[in-house]
All heavy atoms as a GROMACS GRO file, in nm:
protein
  560
    1MET      N    1   2.541  -2.186   0.443
    1MET     CA    2   2.431  -2.230   0.525
    1MET      C    3   2.347  -2.330   0.447
    1MET      O    4   2.327  -2.316   0.327
    1MET     CB    5   2.345  -2.111   0.568
    1MET     CG    6   2.237  -2.154   0.661
    1MET     SD    7   2.105  -2.041   0.704
    1MET     CE    8   2.178  -1.892   0.747
    2ALA      N    9   2.297  -2.433   0.511
    2ALA     CA   10   2.222  -2.538   0.446
    2ALA      C   11   2.074  -2.506   0.430
    2ALA      O   12   2.007  -2.564   0.348
    2ALA     CB   13   2.238  -2.668   0.523
    3ILE      N   14   2.021  -2.413   0.509
    3ILE     CA   15   1.880  -2.374   0.498
    3ILE      C   16   1.872  -2.246   0.415
    3ILE      O   17   1.936  -2.147   0.446
    3ILE     CB   18   1.816  -2.350   0.637
    3ILE    CG1   19   1.824  -2.476   0.723
    3ILE    CG2   20   1.672  -2.302   0.621
    3ILE    CD1   21   1.742  -2.593   0.671
    4ILE      N   22   1.792  -2.252   0.310
    4ILE     CA   23   1.777  -2.138   0.220
    4ILE      C   24   1.636  -2.084   0.235
    4ILE      O   25   1.538  -2.161   0.233
    4ILE     CB   26   1.804  -2.180   0.074
    4ILE    CG1   27   1.947  -2.230   0.063
    4ILE    CG2   28   1.777  -2.065  -0.020
    4ILE    CD1   29   1.973  -2.310  -0.059
    5LEU      N   30   1.624  -1.954   0.250
    5LEU     CA   31   1.493  -1.890   0.265
    5LEU      C   32   1.440  -1.849   0.128
    5LEU      O   33   1.512  -1.785   0.050
    5LEU     CB   34   1.504  -1.769   0.357
    5LEU     CG   35   1.533  -1.806   0.501
    5LEU    CD1   36   1.595  -1.692   0.576
    5LEU    CD2   37   1.405  -1.851   0.569
    6ARG      N   38   1.317  -1.884   0.101
    6ARG     CA   39   1.252  -1.854  -0.027
    6ARG      C   40   1.133  -1.759  -0.010
    6ARG      O   41   1.041  -1.760  -0.091
    6ARG     CB   42   1.204  -1.984  -0.092
    6ARG     CG   43   1.314  -2.083  -0.120
    6ARG     CD   44   1.402  -2.034  -0.230
    6ARG     NE   45   1.499  -2.138  -0.266
    6ARG     CZ   46   1.611  -2.112  -0.326
    6ARG    NH1   47   1.643  -1.988  -0.357
    6ARG    NH2   48   1.694  -2.209  -0.357
    7LEU      N   49   1.137  -1.678   0.094
    7LEU     CA   50   1.025  -1.587   0.121
    7LEU      C   51   1.003  -1.492   0.005
    7LEU      O   52   0.888  -1.465  -0.032
    7LEU     CB   53   1.050  -1.508   0.250
    7LEU     CG   54   0.940  -1.411   0.291
    7LEU    CD1   55   0.807  -1.483   0.310
    7LEU    CD2   56   0.980  -1.336   0.417
    8ASP      N   57   1.110  -1.444  -0.056
    8ASP     CA   58   1.095  -1.351  -0.168
    8ASP      C   59   1.017  -1.414  -0.283
    8ASP      O   60   0.931  -1.351  -0.344
    8ASP     CB   61   1.231  -1.299  -0.216
    8ASP     CG   62   1.328  -1.409  -0.253
    8ASP    OD1   63   1.309  -1.526  -0.213
    8ASP    OD2   64   1.428  -1.378  -0.322
    9ARG      N   65   1.043  -1.539  -0.310
    9ARG     CA   66   0.973  -1.611  -0.418
    9ARG      C   67   0.824  -1.626  -0.386
    9ARG      O   68   0.739  -1.603  -0.472
    9ARG     CB   69   1.037  -1.748  -0.437
    9ARG     CG   70   0.975  -1.828  -0.550
    9ARG     CD   71   1.033  -1.967  -0.560
    9ARG     NE   72   1.176  -1.962  -0.590
    9ARG     CZ   73   1.255  -2.068  -0.585
    9ARG    NH1   74   1.207  -2.186  -0.550
    9ARG    NH2   75   1.382  -2.057  -0.614
   10VAL      N   76   0.793  -1.665  -0.263
   10VAL     CA   77   0.653  -1.684  -0.224
   10VAL      C   78   0.580  -1.549  -0.225
   10VAL      O   79   0.466  -1.541  -0.271
   10VAL     CB   80   0.642  -1.752  -0.085
   10VAL    CG1   81   0.497  -1.766  -0.042
   10VAL    CG2   82   0.710  -1.889  -0.087
   11MET      N   83   0.646  -1.445  -0.179
   11MET     CA   84   0.585  -1.312  -0.182
   11MET      C   85   0.555  -1.269  -0.325
   11MET      O   86   0.449  -1.213  -0.353
   11MET     CB   87   0.675  -1.209  -0.113
   11MET     CG   88   0.680  -1.223   0.037
   11MET     SD   89   0.800  -1.110   0.112
   11MET     CE   90   0.732  -0.951   0.065
   12ALA      N   91   0.647  -1.294  -0.415
   12ALA     CA   92   0.627  -1.258  -0.556
   12ALA      C   93   0.511  -1.337  -0.616
   12ALA      O   94   0.427  -1.281  -0.688
   12ALA     CB   95   0.755  -1.281  -0.635
   13ASP      N   96   0.504  -1.467  -0.584
   13ASP     CA   97   0.394  -1.550  -0.634
   13ASP      C   98   0.259  -1.501  -0.584
   13ASP      O   99   0.160  -1.506  -0.656
   13ASP     CB  100   0.412  -1.696  -0.590
   13ASP     CG  101   0.526  -1.766  -0.661
   13ASP    OD1  102   0.577  -1.713  -0.762
   13ASP    OD2  103   0.566  -1.875  -0.614
   14ARG      N  104   0.256  -1.452  -0.460
   14ARG     CA  105   0.131  -1.404  -0.400
   14ARG      C  106   0.105  -1.256  -0.428
   14ARG      O  107   0.004  -1.201  -0.388
   14ARG     CB  108   0.132  -1.424  -0.247
   14ARG     CG  109   0.160  -1.565  -0.199
   14ARG     CD  110   0.050  -1.663  -0.235
   14ARG     NE  111   0.058  -1.788  -0.162
   14ARG     CZ  112   0.136  -1.892  -0.194
   14ARG    NH1  113   0.217  -1.884  -0.298
   14ARG    NH2  114   0.133  -2.002  -0.123
   15LYS      N  115   0.202  -1.191  -0.493
   15LYS     CA  116   0.192  -1.048  -0.528
   15LYS      C  117   0.164  -0.964  -0.403
   15LYS      O  118   0.071  -0.882  -0.400
   15LYS     CB  119   0.086  -1.025  -0.634
   15LYS     CG  120   0.122  -1.088  -0.767
   15LYS     CD  121   0.013  -1.066  -0.870
   15LYS     CE  122   0.049  -1.116  -1.006
   15LYS     NZ  123   0.074  -1.256  -1.020
   16ILE      N  124   0.247  -0.983  -0.301
   16ILE     CA  125   0.233  -0.909  -0.177
   16ILE      C  126   0.362  -0.833  -0.149
   16ILE      O  127   0.472  -0.886  -0.169
   16ILE     CB  128   0.195  -1.004  -0.059
   16ILE    CG1  129   0.160  -0.922   0.065
   16ILE    CG2  130   0.303  -1.104  -0.033
   16ILE    CD1  131   0.096  -1.005   0.176
   17SER      N  132   0.349  -0.709  -0.107
   17SER     CA  133   0.466  -0.627  -0.079
   17SER      C  134   0.519  -0.653   0.062
   17SER      O  135   0.450  -0.709   0.147
   17SER     CB  136   0.430  -0.479  -0.092
   17SER     OG  137   0.346  -0.440   0.015
   18LEU      N  138   0.640  -0.609   0.085
   18LEU     CA  139   0.701  -0.622   0.217
   18LEU      C  140   0.620  -0.546   0.321
   18LEU      O  141   0.596  -0.596   0.430
   18LEU     CB  142   0.846  -0.569   0.212
   18LEU     CG  143   0.932  -0.597   0.333
   18LEU    CD1  144   0.958  -0.746   0.348
   18LEU    CD2  145   1.063  -0.522   0.322
   19ASN      N  146   0.574  -0.427   0.286
   19ASN     CA  147   0.494  -0.346   0.379
   19ASN      C  148   0.362  -0.415   0.414
   19ASN      O  149   0.322  -0.419   0.531
   19ASN     CB  150   0.464  -0.208   0.321
   19ASN     CG  151   0.586  -0.119   0.318
   19ASN    OD1  152   0.682  -0.141   0.390
   19ASN    ND2  153   0.584  -0.019   0.232
   20GLU      N  154   0.295  -0.471   0.314
   20GLU     CA  155   0.168  -0.538   0.338
   20GLU      C  156   0.187  -0.662   0.425
   20GLU      O  157   0.110  -0.686   0.519
   20GLU     CB  158   0.104  -0.576   0.205
   20GLU     CG  159  -0.037  -0.629   0.218
   20GLU     CD  160  -0.100  -0.662   0.084
   20GLU    OE1  161  -0.043  -0.628  -0.021
   20GLU    OE2  162  -0.208  -0.724   0.086
   21LEU      N  163   0.290  -0.741   0.394
   21LEU     CA  164   0.317  -0.861   0.474
   21LEU      C  165   0.356  -0.824   0.616
   21LEU      O  166   0.313  -0.887   0.712
   21LEU     CB  167   0.426  -0.946   0.408
   21LEU     CG  168   0.455  -1.079   0.476
   21LEU    CD1  169   0.331  -1.168   0.480
   21LEU    CD2  170   0.570  -1.150   0.406
   22SER      N  171   0.433  -0.718   0.630
   22SER     CA  172   0.474  -0.671   0.762
   22SER      C  173   0.353  -0.638   0.848
   22SER      O  174   0.347  -0.674   0.966
   22SER     CB  175   0.564  -0.548   0.747
   22SER     OG  176   0.593  -0.491   0.871
   23GLU      N  177   0.256  -0.569   0.790
   23GLU     CA  178   0.134  -0.535   0.863
   23GLU      C  179   0.055  -0.658   0.902
   23GLU      O  180   0.005  -0.669   1.014
   23GLU     CB  181   0.046  -0.442   0.779
   23GLU     CG  182   0.101  -0.302   0.767
   23GLU     CD  183   0.015  -0.213   0.679
   23GLU    OE1  184  -0.103  -0.247   0.654
   23GLU    OE2  185   0.066  -0.109   0.633
   24LYS      N  186   0.043  -0.755   0.811
   24LYS     CA  187  -0.035  -0.876   0.838
   24LYS      C  188   0.032  -0.964   0.943
   24LYS      O  189  -0.037  -1.028   1.022
   24LYS     CB  190  -0.054  -0.956   0.709
   24LYS     CG  191  -0.151  -0.895   0.612
   24LYS     CD  192  -0.171  -0.985   0.493
   24LYS     CE  193  -0.278  -0.927   0.402
   24LYS     NZ  194  -0.316  -1.021   0.296
   25VAL      N  195   0.165  -0.968   0.942
   25VAL     CA  196   0.240  -1.058   1.030
   25VAL      C  197   0.268  -0.994   1.165
   25VAL      O  198   0.282  -1.063   1.265
   25VAL     CB  199   0.371  -1.103   0.960
   25VAL    CG1  200   0.458  -1.184   1.052
   25VAL    CG2  201   0.339  -1.183   0.835
   26GLY      N  202   0.279  -0.862   1.167
   26GLY     CA  203   0.312  -0.793   1.291
   26GLY      C  204   0.461  -0.794   1.321
   26GLY      O  205   0.503  -0.795   1.436
   27VAL      N  206   0.541  -0.796   1.216
   27VAL     CA  207   0.687  -0.792   1.227
   27VAL      C  208   0.734  -0.668   1.152
   27VAL      O  209   0.680  -0.634   1.047
   27VAL     CB  210   0.750  -0.920   1.164
   27VAL    CG1  211   0.900  -0.913   1.162
   27VAL    CG2  212   0.704  -1.043   1.239
   28SER      N  213   0.835  -0.602   1.206
   28SER     CA  214   0.884  -0.479   1.142
   28SER      C  215   0.936  -0.505   1.002
   28SER      O  216   0.980  -0.617   0.970
   28SER     CB  217   0.994  -0.415   1.226
   28SER     OG  218   1.113  -0.491   1.217
   29ASN      N  219   0.931  -0.402   0.918
   29ASN     CA  220   0.985  -0.414   0.782
   29ASN      C  221   1.130  -0.457   0.783
   29ASN      O  222   1.172  -0.537   0.700
   29ASN     CB  223   0.974  -0.279   0.709
   29ASN     CG  224   0.836  -0.250   0.660
   29ASN    OD1  225   0.744  -0.329   0.678
   29ASN    ND2  226   0.818  -0.135   0.598
   30VAL      N  227   1.208  -0.402   0.877
   30VAL     CA  228   1.351  -0.433   0.884
   30VAL      C  229   1.372  -0.582   0.912
   30VAL      O  230   1.450  -0.649   0.843
   30VAL     CB  231   1.421  -0.347   0.992
   30VAL    CG1  232   1.563  -0.392   1.014
   30VAL    CG2  233   1.416  -0.200   0.955
   31ASN      N  234   1.302  -0.634   1.011
   31ASN     CA  235   1.318  -0.777   1.045
   31ASN      C  236   1.264  -0.867   0.934
   31ASN      O  237   1.324  -0.970   0.903
   31ASN     CB  238   1.251  -0.809   1.177
   31ASN     CG  239   1.327  -0.753   1.295
   31ASN    OD1  240   1.447  -0.727   1.286
   31ASN    ND2  241   1.259  -0.731   1.405
   32LEU      N  242   1.154  -0.830   0.873
   32LEU     CA  243   1.099  -0.909   0.764
   32LEU      C  244   1.192  -0.905   0.643
   32LEU      O  245   1.211  -1.006   0.576
   32LEU     CB  246   0.960  -0.856   0.727
   32LEU     CG  247   0.868  -0.952   0.656
   32LEU    CD1  248   0.851  -1.082   0.733
   32LEU    CD2  249   0.734  -0.888   0.633
   33SER      N  250   1.254  -0.791   0.619
   33SER     CA  251   1.350  -0.780   0.510
   33SER      C  252   1.471  -0.871   0.533
   33SER      O  253   1.521  -0.934   0.439
   33SER     CB  254   1.397  -0.635   0.496
   33SER     OG  255   1.490  -0.623   0.391
   34LYS      N  256   1.514  -0.882   0.657
   34LYS     CA  257   1.626  -0.972   0.690
   34LYS      C  258   1.588  -1.117   0.664
   34LYS      O  259   1.669  -1.196   0.616
   34LYS     CB  260   1.670  -0.953   0.834
   34LYS     CG  261   1.744  -0.824   0.859
   34LYS     CD  262   1.783  -0.810   1.004
   34LYS     CE  263   1.852  -0.677   1.028
   34LYS     NZ  264   1.888  -0.659   1.170
   35ILE      N  265   1.464  -1.151   0.696
   35ILE     CA  266   1.417  -1.287   0.669
   35ILE      C  267   1.413  -1.309   0.517
   35ILE      O  268   1.459  -1.411   0.466
   35ILE     CB  269   1.278  -1.311   0.731
   35ILE    CG1  270   1.286  -1.305   0.884
   35ILE    CG2  271   1.221  -1.445   0.685
   35ILE    CD1  272   1.151  -1.302   0.954
   36LYS      N  273   1.359  -1.211   0.446
   36LYS     CA  274   1.345  -1.220   0.301
   36LYS      C  275   1.479  -1.238   0.231
   36LYS      O  276   1.490  -1.315   0.136
   36LYS     CB  277   1.274  -1.094   0.250
   36LYS     CG  278   1.245  -1.093   0.103
   36LYS     CD  279   1.174  -0.967   0.063
   36LYS     CE  280   1.167  -0.954  -0.087
   36LYS     NZ  281   1.117  -0.825  -0.129
   37THR      N  282   1.581  -1.169   0.279
   37THR     CA  283   1.712  -1.175   0.215
   37THR      C  284   1.801  -1.285   0.272
   37THR      O  285   1.912  -1.304   0.224
   37THR     CB  286   1.785  -1.040   0.225
   37THR    OG1  287   1.800  -1.006   0.364
   37THR    CG2  288   1.711  -0.931   0.151
   38GLY      N  289   1.753  -1.356   0.374
   38GLY     CA  290   1.830  -1.465   0.431
   38GLY      C  291   1.940  -1.421   0.526
   38GLY      O  292   2.030  -1.498   0.556
   39LYS      N  293   1.932  -1.299   0.574
   39LYS     CA  294   2.035  -1.245   0.663
   39LYS      C  295   1.999  -1.266   0.810
   39LYS      O  296   2.014  -1.178   0.892
   39LYS     CB  297   2.058  -1.097   0.634
   39LYS     CG  298   2.114  -1.076   0.495
   39LYS     CD  299   2.142  -0.932   0.467
   39LYS     CE  300   2.199  -0.921   0.326
   39LYS     NZ  301   2.221  -0.784   0.287
   40ILE      N  302   1.950  -1.386   0.839
   40ILE     CA  303   1.915  -1.423   0.976
   40ILE      C  304   1.975  -1.559   1.006
   40ILE      O  305   2.010  -1.634   0.914
   40ILE     CB  306   1.762  -1.428   0.998
   40ILE    CG1  307   1.698  -1.531   0.905
   40ILE    CG2  308   1.701  -1.290   0.981
   40ILE    CD1  309   1.556  -1.564   0.942
   41SER      N  310   1.989  -1.590   1.132
   41SER     CA  311   2.039  -1.723   1.169
   41SER      C  312   1.931  -1.805   1.239
   41SER      O  313   1.951  -1.924   1.263
   41SER     CB  314   2.160  -1.709   1.260
   41SER     OG  315   2.127  -1.638   1.377
   42ALA      N  316   1.818  -1.743   1.269
   42ALA     CA  317   1.708  -1.814   1.336
   42ALA      C  318   1.577  -1.742   1.306
   42ALA      O  319   1.576  -1.623   1.274
   42ALA     CB  320   1.731  -1.818   1.486
   43ILE      N  321   1.468  -1.817   1.318
   43ILE     CA  322   1.335  -1.759   1.302
   43ILE      C  323   1.244  -1.826   1.405
   43ILE      O  324   1.249  -1.947   1.424
   43ILE     CB  325   1.279  -1.776   1.158
   43ILE    CG1  326   1.146  -1.705   1.143
   43ILE    CG2  327   1.271  -1.921   1.118
   43ILE    CD1  328   1.097  -1.694   0.999
   44ARG      N  329   1.165  -1.746   1.473
   44ARG     CA  330   1.072  -1.800   1.572
   44ARG      C  331   0.960  -1.874   1.501
   44ARG      O  332   0.914  -1.833   1.394
   44ARG     CB  333   1.011  -1.687   1.655
   44ARG     CG  334   1.107  -1.617   1.744
   44ARG     CD  335   1.033  -1.503   1.816
   44ARG     NE  336   1.124  -1.424   1.893
   44ARG     CZ  337   1.143  -1.438   2.024
   44ARG    NH1  338   1.075  -1.530   2.089
   44ARG    NH2  339   1.229  -1.362   2.087
   45PHE      N  340   0.915  -1.983   1.562
   45PHE     CA  341   0.802  -2.056   1.506
   45PHE      C  342   0.679  -1.967   1.498
   45PHE      O  343   0.600  -1.979   1.404
   45PHE     CB  344   0.771  -2.182   1.586
   45PHE     CG  345   0.862  -2.297   1.555
   45PHE    CD1  346   0.918  -2.371   1.658
   45PHE    CD2  347   0.892  -2.334   1.426
   45PHE    CE1  348   1.001  -2.478   1.631
   45PHE    CE2  349   0.974  -2.440   1.396
   45PHE     CZ  350   1.029  -2.513   1.500
   46SER      N  351   0.661  -1.880   1.594
   46SER     CA  352   0.543  -1.791   1.591
   46SER      C  353   0.549  -1.698   1.470
   46SER      O  354   0.446  -1.670   1.407
   46SER     CB  355   0.532  -1.711   1.720
   46SER     OG  356   0.648  -1.632   1.741
   47THR      N  357   0.669  -1.652   1.434
   47THR     CA  358   0.685  -1.567   1.316
   47THR      C  359   0.662  -1.648   1.189
   47THR      O  360   0.591  -1.603   1.099
   47THR     CB  361   0.825  -1.504   1.314
   47THR    OG1  362   0.844  -1.428   1.432
   47THR    CG2  363   0.844  -1.414   1.192
   48LEU      N  364   0.718  -1.767   1.184
   48LEU     CA  365   0.698  -1.854   1.068
   48LEU      C  366   0.550  -1.889   1.052
   48LEU      O  367   0.497  -1.886   0.941
   48LEU     CB  368   0.782  -1.981   1.083
   48LEU     CG  369   0.779  -2.080   0.968
   48LEU    CD1  370   0.827  -2.016   0.838
   48LEU    CD2  371   0.865  -2.201   1.002
   49ASN      N  372   0.483  -1.916   1.162
   49ASN     CA  373   0.340  -1.946   1.159
   49ASN      C  374   0.262  -1.827   1.104
   49ASN      O  375   0.173  -1.844   1.018
   49ASN     CB  376   0.292  -1.981   1.300
   49ASN     CG  377   0.147  -2.022   1.303
   49ASN    OD1  378   0.110  -2.124   1.248
   49ASN    ND2  379   0.064  -1.939   1.365
   50ALA      N  380   0.293  -1.706   1.150
   50ALA     CA  381   0.223  -1.586   1.105
   50ALA      C  382   0.247  -1.560   0.956
   50ALA      O  383   0.156  -1.520   0.883
   50ALA     CB  384   0.266  -1.465   1.188
   51ILE      N  385   0.369  -1.583   0.910
   51ILE     CA  386   0.402  -1.565   0.768
   51ILE      C  387   0.323  -1.666   0.684
   51ILE      O  388   0.264  -1.629   0.582
   51ILE     CB  389   0.554  -1.579   0.744
   51ILE    CG1  390   0.627  -1.460   0.804
   51ILE    CG2  391   0.585  -1.592   0.595
   51ILE    CD1  392   0.779  -1.474   0.807
   52CYS      N  393   0.323  -1.791   0.726
   52CYS     CA  394   0.250  -1.894   0.652
   52CYS      C  395   0.100  -1.865   0.649
   52CYS      O  396   0.035  -1.885   0.546
   52CYS     CB  397   0.276  -2.032   0.713
   52CYS     SG  398   0.443  -2.094   0.681
   53GLU      N  399   0.047  -1.816   0.759
   53GLU     CA  400  -0.095  -1.781   0.763
   53GLU      C  401  -0.125  -1.666   0.668
   53GLU      O  402  -0.221  -1.670   0.592
   53GLU     CB  403  -0.135  -1.744   0.905
   53GLU     CG  404  -0.283  -1.725   0.923
   53GLU     CD  405  -0.323  -1.708   1.068
   53GLU    OE1  406  -0.272  -1.783   1.153
   53GLU    OE2  407  -0.405  -1.619   1.093
   54ALA      N  408  -0.041  -1.563   0.670
   54ALA     CA  409  -0.063  -1.445   0.586
   54ALA      C  410  -0.048  -1.478   0.437
   54ALA      O  411  -0.119  -1.422   0.354
   54ALA     CB  412   0.034  -1.334   0.624
   55LEU      N  413   0.044  -1.569   0.406
   55LEU     CA  414   0.070  -1.603   0.265
   55LEU      C  415  -0.005  -1.728   0.219
   55LEU      O  416   0.006  -1.766   0.103
   55LEU     CB  417   0.220  -1.624   0.243
   55LEU     CG  418   0.307  -1.501   0.262
   55LEU    CD1  419   0.454  -1.538   0.248
   55LEU    CD2  420   0.270  -1.392   0.162
   56ASP      N  421  -0.080  -1.791   0.311
   56ASP     CA  422  -0.152  -1.914   0.281
   56ASP      C  423  -0.058  -2.016   0.216
   56ASP      O  424  -0.079  -2.061   0.103
   56ASP     CB  425  -0.272  -1.886   0.190
   56ASP     CG  426  -0.363  -2.008   0.176
   56ASP    OD1  427  -0.368  -2.090   0.271
   56ASP    OD2  428  -0.427  -2.021   0.071
   57CYS      N  429   0.049  -2.048   0.289
   57CYS     CA  430   0.149  -2.141   0.237
   57CYS      C  431   0.197  -2.234   0.347
   57CYS      O  432   0.161  -2.219   0.463
   57CYS     CB  433   0.267  -2.065   0.178
   57CYS     SG  434   0.368  -1.976   0.300
   58GLN      N  435   0.277  -2.330   0.310
   58GLN     CA  436   0.339  -2.424   0.402
   58GLN      C  437   0.482  -2.380   0.430
   58GLN      O  438   0.546  -2.317   0.345
   58GLN     CB  439   0.341  -2.565   0.342
   58GLN     CG  440   0.203  -2.626   0.322
   58GLN     CD  441   0.134  -2.650   0.455
   58GLN    OE1  442   0.193  -2.703   0.548
   58GLN    NE2  443   0.009  -2.609   0.464
   59PRO      N  444   0.538  -2.414   0.548
   59PRO     CA  445   0.676  -2.377   0.579
   59PRO      C  446   0.776  -2.424   0.472
   59PRO      O  447   0.873  -2.356   0.443
   59PRO     CB  448   0.704  -2.444   0.713
   59PRO     CG  449   0.570  -2.457   0.777
   59PRO     CD  450   0.474  -2.481   0.662
   60GLY      N  451   0.749  -2.540   0.412
   60GLY     CA  452   0.837  -2.593   0.309
   60GLY      C  453   0.844  -2.508   0.184
   60GLY      O  454   0.937  -2.521   0.104
   61GLU      N  455   0.747  -2.420   0.165
   61GLU     CA  456   0.752  -2.327   0.051
   61GLU      C  457   0.847  -2.211   0.079
   61GLU      O  458   0.896  -2.147  -0.013
   61GLU     CB  459   0.612  -2.274   0.020
   61GLU     CG  460   0.517  -2.380  -0.029
   61GLU     CD  461   0.378  -2.325  -0.052
   61GLU    OE1  462   0.360  -2.245  -0.146
   61GLU    OE2  463   0.288  -2.362   0.027
   62ILE      N  464   0.873  -2.185   0.207
   62ILE     CA  465   0.959  -2.074   0.247
   62ILE      C  466   1.101  -2.121   0.279
   62ILE      O  467   1.197  -2.052   0.252
   62ILE     CB  468   0.898  -2.002   0.370
   62ILE    CG1  469   0.764  -1.940   0.333
   62ILE    CG2  470   0.993  -1.895   0.424
   62ILE    CD1  471   0.688  -1.886   0.449
   63LEU      N  472   1.111  -2.241   0.337
   63LEU     CA  473   1.240  -2.294   0.378
   63LEU      C  474   1.280  -2.411   0.289
   63LEU      O  475   1.201  -2.498   0.259
   63LEU     CB  476   1.233  -2.344   0.522
   63LEU     CG  477   1.188  -2.244   0.627
   63LEU    CD1  478   1.165  -2.315   0.760
   63LEU    CD2  479   1.290  -2.134   0.643
   64GLU      N  480   1.406  -2.411   0.247
   64GLU     CA  481   1.459  -2.520   0.166
   64GLU      C  482   1.589  -2.570   0.228
   64GLU      O  483   1.674  -2.490   0.266
   64GLU     CB  484   1.485  -2.471   0.023
   64GLU     CG  485   1.546  -2.576  -0.067
   64GLU     CD  486   1.579  -2.520  -0.204
   64GLU    OE1  487   1.510  -2.428  -0.251
   64GLU    OE2  488   1.678  -2.566  -0.263
   65TYR      N  489   1.603  -2.700   0.238
   65TYR     CA  490   1.727  -2.759   0.288
   65TYR      C  491   1.813  -2.801   0.170
   65TYR      O  492   1.766  -2.865   0.076
   65TYR     CB  493   1.700  -2.881   0.376
   65TYR     CG  494   1.826  -2.955   0.412
   65TYR    CD1  495   1.913  -2.903   0.507
   65TYR    CD2  496   1.860  -3.073   0.350
   65TYR    CE1  497   2.031  -2.968   0.539
   65TYR    CE2  498   1.977  -3.139   0.381
   65TYR     CZ  499   2.062  -3.086   0.475
   65TYR     OH  500   2.178  -3.151   0.506
   66ARG      N  501   1.938  -2.762   0.175
   66ARG     CA  502   2.034  -2.802   0.071
   66ARG      C  503   2.161  -2.849   0.141
   66ARG      O  504   2.214  -2.779   0.227
   66ARG     CB  505   2.065  -2.685  -0.021
   66ARG     CG  506   2.158  -2.726  -0.135
   66ARG     CD  507   2.182  -2.614  -0.231
   66ARG     NE  508   2.058  -2.582  -0.302
   66ARG     CZ  509   2.034  -2.466  -0.359
   66ARG    NH1  510   2.122  -2.370  -0.353
   66ARG    NH2  511   1.921  -2.444  -0.421
   67LYS      N  512   2.208  -2.966   0.104
   67LYS     CA  513   2.334  -3.016   0.160
   67LYS      C  514   2.444  -2.915   0.128
   67LYS      O  515   2.444  -2.855   0.021
   67LYS     CB  516   2.370  -3.151   0.104
   67LYS     CG  517   2.276  -3.261   0.149
   67LYS     CD  518   2.321  -3.395   0.095
   67LYS     CE  519   2.225  -3.502   0.142
   67LYS     NZ  520   2.264  -3.635   0.092
   68THR      N  521   2.533  -2.897   0.222
   68THR     CA  522   2.637  -2.794   0.206
   68THR      C  523   2.732  -2.823   0.091
   68THR      O  524   2.795  -2.732   0.040
   68THR     CB  525   2.718  -2.776   0.336
   68THR    OG1  526   2.768  -2.903   0.377
   68THR    CG2  527   2.632  -2.716   0.445
   69ASP      N  528   2.743  -2.947   0.046
   69ASP     CA  529   2.833  -2.978  -0.064
   69ASP      C  530   2.766  -2.972  -0.201
   69ASP      O  531   2.828  -2.996  -0.304
   69ASP     CB  532   2.898  -3.117  -0.045
   69ASP     CG  533   2.795  -3.230  -0.036
   69ASP    OD1  534   2.676  -3.201  -0.016
   69ASP    OD2  535   2.835  -3.345  -0.050
   70GLU      N  536   2.637  -2.935  -0.205
   70GLU     CA  537   2.565  -2.924  -0.332
   70GLU      C  538   2.589  -2.786  -0.395
   70GLU      O  539   2.608  -2.688  -0.327
   70GLU     CB  540   2.414  -2.941  -0.311
   70GLU     CG  541   2.372  -3.082  -0.284
   70GLU     CD  542   2.221  -3.094  -0.275
   70GLU    OE1  543   2.149  -3.002  -0.318
   70GLU    OE2  544   2.175  -3.197  -0.222
   71GLU      N  545   2.584  -2.784  -0.526
   71GLU     CA  546   2.594  -2.658  -0.600
   71GLU      C  547   2.462  -2.583  -0.588
   71GLU      O  548   2.357  -2.646  -0.587
   71GLU     CB  549   2.625  -2.685  -0.748
   71GLU     CG  550   2.763  -2.743  -0.771
   71GLU     CD  551   2.874  -2.643  -0.750
   71GLU    OE1  552   2.857  -2.525  -0.789
   71GLU    OE2  553   2.977  -2.681  -0.693
   72PRO      N  554   2.463  -2.450  -0.588
   72PRO     CA  555   2.338  -2.372  -0.582
   72PRO      C  556   2.252  -2.387  -0.705
   72PRO      O  557   2.287  -2.425  -0.807
   72PRO     CB  558   2.384  -2.228  -0.569
   72PRO     CG  559   2.531  -2.227  -0.564
   72PRO     CD  560   2.580  -2.368  -0.581
   0.00000   0.00000   0.00000
């Protein structure tokens, strides 16, 4: 996949737990965990907006584009 999720990195930088972010965003721990681990194929803009608001960050801090032929 060319889009890489960096939610775990931003959460660590902000020192926020999955449970705390889940409460602030209004998304279940299970769904937030899937976003955190990159085991999703889509994310709603409303969810991305809520995450960015809770973490005081920009979408570009959470999402990274990498060409499929690039090394990780």
